[in-house]
N, C-alpha and C positions, 0 to 999 in steps of 0.2 A: 190722441184717441178722440176724445169730442168732435175733434174737426174732421175726420176720418171718417165717423159716423154720419154726419150732416151732410160732407160736401159727398162721398159713395154713390146715392142716388142721380147729382145732376152730372157728376165726372159721368156715369156709366148711359145716362142718355146722349151726351156731348159724346163719347167716344164711336156711338151709334152713328154719328154726325160726322163723323172724322176729325171731331175738335177738341181741344182741351182746355180745362176750364178759362185756364190763363186769355187762351185766344180768343175764349168766347168776352172773357169781363173786356177785352180790349176790343170788339167789335163792339159792345153794349155803349162803351166811353167814346169810338169814334164814329159811331152813328150818331152822337151829340154833336160833333165836328171834329173839321182837323186838329192832331195834336203832335207835337213832338215824343219820342220815346220817353224821356225825363218828365214831363208832365204827364206824359199817365202812368210811369211808375210812383210819382207822386199822390196820384190822382186814386189809384189804388191800393198804395201801401205796400210796394212792392219792389224789389232791387232793381234798378236799371239793368244790368246785364242781363239777365233773363229777358227781360219785356225786350229787348232788342233781340234778342234770338226770336225769339215769338214773332216778331212782327216781320221781320225774314222768312220764314215760316210761310206765314202767310202771303206773304208777297210773291212768294214762289207759287202756291195755288193760287194766284189771282182775289187774293179777299182783301189787299189793303198794297196801296201802292204809295211814295211820294215823290215829289219833283223833282230833288236831286238826291245824289249821294253824300251830302253835305251832314254831317254827323249829327245836327240838330232839327232837319229837315223835319218840315212836318208830315204826318201820315193822312193819309184818308182811304177810307173804305169805298170798296168796288160797287158796280152795281150788283155784283155777284153775292157778295156780300151781306148788301141790304137786301136780297131774295131770301139769303141763308135765315138772317134773322128773322123775316118776318112768319118764316117755317116753324123754326127754333120758338117763337114767342110763345105760341098755346102750350108746349111742351115745358117750356122753363114755365110757366103759371102753375101746372098742375105738379111740377116737381116741388117748387116754394112752398106753395100745399101742404104737400103731403110733409117734408121737414118740419114746418110752421107746426103741424098737427100731432107730429111727433115729441117735438119739443115741448108741447104749449106754448100760449099765445104769449103767455107774459114772460117765459123762461126768454122765446127769440126775440121778444121786445128788447128784453135786456140784455141781452147778448149783442144785439145792433146798438143800441145806445154805446155802450161799453168801446166797441168796436170804433165808433164814432166820435169818441173824447178822445180814441187815441191820439199823439201829433203824426204818427209815419212811424217807418220803420227804423230799428233799434240800430243803432249800429253795431256792428259784429264784434263780442268781446275780444276776439284774438284773432289778428288777421296774419296771415302765413303761417310758419311754422312756428310750434312753440315747444317747451317744455313741460308743458302741465300736463 
């Protein structure tokens, strides 16, 4: 519930620009430099499969490229994606300030510290079909 309340304003803003939250996060990380899908998944604490799908959608829209089809090839942002990020920067800052204001500065900082302390995605409890 808290996650939905916190991410909803950002998701709305990004939807107006044709992006998902994951795609935006990937663009921000790739803006810092090229990376493989696995590296990006680790940095964002996400499962690699959806990250790979998001990167492929971004490639189809001309936002990201990779030099080869090799599974571990590194991805880069295109000039179009960099321009897109420049447009989104002030909007992101406004939404971020709105969210931090709604949560209160102390709570927002505590949540960020808690998330940053986590080692990464937790393994799924059940893989495949189960009788549970």
